[in-house]
ZAMARGU-4260 file (C-alpha; in steps of 0.2 Angstrom, whole numbers, plus 5000, padded with zeros to 4 digits):
<rodrens>
0) 6508/5170/5721 | 6517/5186/5713 | 6526/5197/5725 | 6537/5212/5724 | 6550/5220/5734
5) 6549/5238/5738 | 6567/5245/5739 | 6570/5259/5751 | 6584/5272/5754 | 6599/5264/5762
10) 6594/5246/5757 | 6605/5234/5747 | 6608/5216/5743 | 6589/5212/5744 | 6584/5194/5740
15) 6567/5186/5740 | 6562/5168/5745 | 6544/5161/5745 | 6540/5147/5757 | 6524/5138/5761
20) 6525/5130/5778 | 6510/5123/5787 | 6497/5137/5789 | 6509/5151/5787 | 6514/5158/5769
25) 6531/5167/5772 | 6538/5179/5759 | 6556/5180/5765 | 6563/5197/5760 | 6581/5196/5767
30) 6586/5215/5766 | 6602/5222/5773 | 6597/5238/5782 | 6608/5251/5790 | 6602/5256/5807
35) 6599/5274/5802 | 6588/5269/5788 | 6577/5256/5796 | 6559/5257/5790 | 6551/5260/5806
40) 6554/5275/5818 | 6553/5265/5834 | 6564/5255/5846 | 6559/5238/5851 | 6549/5245/5864
45) 6539/5257/5853 | 6547/5274/5857 | 6555/5285/5844 | 6573/5280/5840 | 6587/5288/5849
50) 6605/5285/5846 | 6614/5282/5862 | 6630/5292/5864 | 6646/5282/5864 | 6650/5264/5858
55) 6636/5254/5850 | 6627/5246/5864 | 6626/5227/5867 | 6623/5215/5881 | 6642/5211/5883
60) 6646/5228/5891 | 6632/5235/5901 | 6643/5249/5908 | 6643/5257/5890 | 6624/5260/5890
65) 6619/5278/5892 | 6619/5287/5908 | 6600/5286/5912 | 6602/5267/5911 | 6615/5268/5926
70) 6607/5282/5936 | 6588/5281/5933 | 6577/5278/5948 | 6563/5269/5939 | 6572/5256/5928
75) 6567/5239/5921 | 6566/5224/5923 | 6563/5221/5941 | 6562/5206/5953 | 6545/5201/5961
80) 6552/5187/5971 | 6556/5196/5987 | 6543/5209/5988 | 6539/5217/6005 | 6521/5220/6011
85) 6523/5239/6009 | 6528/5237/5991 | 6512/5228/5985 | 6495/5236/5981 | 6479/5226/5979
90) 6464/5236/5973 | 6446/5229/5971 | 6443/5239/5955 | 6458/5231/5946 | 6454/5218/5934
95) 6461/5208/5919 | 6468/5215/5903 | 6454/5218/5891 | 6459/5220/5873 | 6448/5228/5859
100) 6439/5217/5846 | 6452/5224/5833 | 6465/5214/5842 | 6459/5200/5830 | 6470/5201/5814
105) 6461/5194/5799 | 6472/5184/5787 | 6464/5193/5772 | 6468/5210/5779 | 6485/5208/5788
110) 6503/5203/5784 | 6516/5199/5797 | 6533/5207/5798 | 6547/5199/5807 | 6563/5210/5809
115) 6580/5205/5816 | 6585/5221/5825 | 6602/5213/5830 | 6597/5214/5849 | 6580/5206/5847
120) 6567/5199/5835 | 6552/5211/5833 | 6535/5206/5826 | 6522/5218/5818 | 6505/5216/5811
125) 6504/5227/5795 | 6486/5231/5788 | 6486/5228/5769 | 6477/5244/5767 | 6490/5253/5777
130) 6507/5245/5771 | 6518/5259/5778 | 6509/5256/5795 | 6508/5275/5798 | 6491/5275/5807
135) 6489/5269/5825 | 6483/5251/5826 | 6465/5248/5830 | 6470/5235/5842 | 6470/5243/5859
140) 6470/5240/5878 | 6468/5251/5894 | 6479/5252/5909 | 6471/5239/5921 | 6477/5249/5936
145) 6469/5266/5930 | 6450/5268/5928 | 6453/5284/5918 | 6466/5276/5907 | 6467/5281/5889
150) 6468/5268/5875 | 6485/5261/5871 | 6487/5256/5853 | 6497/5240/5848 | 6514/5244/5841
155) 6524/5228/5840 | 6531/5213/5850 | 6548/5206/5853 | 6558/5193/5863 | 6571/5192/5876
160) 6580/5176/5882 | 6583/5172/5896 | 6568/5181/5904 | 6571/5198/5911 | 6558/5199/5925
165) 6560/5187/5940 | 6545/5179/5948 | 6543/5168/5963 | 6544/5149/5959 | 6547/5153/5941
170) 6562/5150/5930 | 6556/5154/5912 | 6567/5153/5897 | 6561/5168/5888 | 6549/5183/5888
175) 6538/5190/5875 | 6535/5209/5876 | 6519/5216/5868 | 6521/5235/5866 | 6507/5247/5866
180) 6507/5266/5865 | 6495/5280/5867 | 6494/5297/5859 | 6490/5309/5873 | 6507/5318/5876
185) 6501/5325/5893 | 6498/5308/5900 | 6510/5296/5908 | 6515/5283/5906 | 6516/5284/5887
190) 6520/5266/5884 | 6512/5250/5891 | 6521/5233/5889 | 6512/5217/5892 | 6525/5203/5897
195) 6522/5185/5894 | 6534/5172/5902 | 6539/5158/5890 | 6543/5141/5896 | 6550/5128/5884
200) 6543/5110/5886 | 6541/5094/5876 | 6524/5092/5884 | 6515/5106/5874 | 6497/5109/5870
205) 6499/5114/5852 | 6482/5122/5851 | 6486/5135/5864 | 6502/5141/5856 | 6498/5141/5837
210) 6503/5160/5836 | 6520/5158/5843 | 6523/5142/5833 | 6519/5151/5817 | 6532/5165/5821
215) 6546/5154/5829 | 6545/5138/5819 | 6534/5139/5803 | 6546/5150/5794 | 6565/5155/5795
220) 6569/5169/5807 | 6578/5183/5798 | 6596/5185/5799 | 6604/5201/5806 | 6596/5217/5801
225) 6584/5208/5789 | 6565/5207/5787 | 6554/5192/5784 | 6536/5197/5778 | 6523/5184/5780
230) 6506/5182/5772 | 6494/5174/5784 | 6483/5160/5779 | 6473/5160/5795 | 6467/5173/5808
235) 6479/5178/5822 | 6474/5186/5839 | 6483/5195/5853 | 6474/5183/5865 | 6483/5169/5856
240) 6500/5174/5863 | 6493/5175/5881 | 6491/5162/5895 | 6473/5158/5901 | 6476/5166/5918
245) 6475/5185/5918 | 6484/5187/5935 | 6498/5200/5934 | 6510/5211/5943 | 6510/5229/5936
250) 6523/5243/5939 | 6530/5259/5932 | 6547/5256/5924 | 6558/5260/5908 | 6564/5253/5892
255) 6575/5238/5896 | 6586/5243/5881 | 6595/5259/5878 | 6591/5273/5880 | 6582/5266/5895
260) 6568/5280/5894 | 6557/5280/5909 | 6538/5281/5909 | 6534/5264/5904 | 6520/5254/5912
265) 6524/5235/5913 | 6510/5222/5915 | 6519/5206/5919 | 6508/5190/5918 | 6512/5178/5931
270) 6506/5162/5922 | 6518/5156/5908 | 6515/5152/5890 | 6522/5135/5884 | 6533/5134/5869
275) 6542/5119/5862 | 6560/5117/5865 | 6563/5118/5847 | 6555/5135/5846 | 6567/5141/5860
280) 6582/5134/5851 | 6577/5143/5835 | 6575/5160/5845 | 6592/5158/5854 | 6601/5153/5838
285) 6594/5169/5830 | 6601/5180/5844 | 6618/5171/5843 | 6620/5173/5825 | 6616/5191/5826
290) 6629/5194/5840 | 6643/5180/5838 | 6652/5177/5854 | 6638/5183/5865 | 6632/5169/5876
295) 6623/5180/5888 | 6607/5181/5878 | 6598/5198/5876 | 6591/5201/5894 | 6595/5215/5906
300) 6598/5211/5924 | 6585/5216/5937 | 6585/5234/5943 | 6580/5240/5961 | 6562/5246/5964
305) 6568/5262/5973 | 6552/5264/5982 | 6540/5260/5968 | 6524/5251/5972 | 6519/5235/5963
310) 6501/5232/5959 | 6495/5214/5960 | 6480/5206/5952 | 6474/5188/5955 | 6463/5181/5942
315) 6451/5170/5953 | 6443/5162/5937 | 6460/5153/5933 | 6469/5148/5949 | 6477/5132/5942
320) 6494/5140/5938 | 6512/5137/5945 | 6519/5154/5947 | 6514/5153/5966 | 6501/5167/5969
325) 6490/5167/5984 | 6474/5157/5982 | 6466/5162/5998 | 6470/5180/6003 | 6473/5197/5995
330) 6487/5201/6006 | 6505/5199/6000 | 6513/5182/6003 | 6528/5178/6013 | 6538/5172/5998
335) 6549/5159/6007 | 6533/5150/6012 | 6526/5153/5994 | 6541/5145/5986 | 6539/5129/5997
340) 6521/5127/5992 | 6525/5128/5973 | 6521/5112/5963 | 6533/5116/5949
</rodrens>
């Protein structure tokens, strides 16, 4: 396979390594990039990049984050473990997430771009006929809580470890955020983030986590401010990153990283996806190499709801999961009793 490296402004010290591992062919393009000259114009949550004022932000000193992070009234993440009845809404017209057919990425038409953005590892599917990725993705989803929702286009996904959102009976090791955005400037929220809880276990059904395995294990995660570009040898789908159960909590929040911009819809799936312990180790090691001395991971503490409501949907077709949702009633559970009933 013959490959070339496109050199862009502000890049230096590029090197290329070709690796063939299992079903993923990865072309490792380790490229040192300045923050200001990164290829994409988005933060890890898909909004246009904004440089926070003051010191460069990190997770060791949250008080140095911009003012909105400290004073905003609709901040993320949040905890769902002590919800009160008046904070939870159930509606009959709510349903599971429904992704478009174009959320299936054909190997012969798509490359995979994994970028170490210092504070997270982000992943993008790049159409081979649009290598600059300027056009909106054809992979879309609608807000499941809004019958008149516009289409949200897939932007990217990224990881947090430990997990940021807190669910009853759950102690996940990490979170995967799948970011979608719509183009109707007059509509709020502009962003939609689908959150998948990740639990590390040696008892793993490899067929259900092939997509995550490819990203976290089949190639080397890039070092700080570097990019790995991978050529797929089999198709990948958004559904491959999700658990079987479509149950979720949904609420309006913010970016969980500076500038903490509000107007973000979060759909937090309540059933976990399982990854191997080795995959979790690789992810944590990548974060630690990017931020030496940081042993806190890249998760933000939970923020108060401040009167926000939480939408709760229970997938009645997949009730066998351990996040302790109600199986017999649409009313909010008393969480202490719920925790006592949890099987895991």
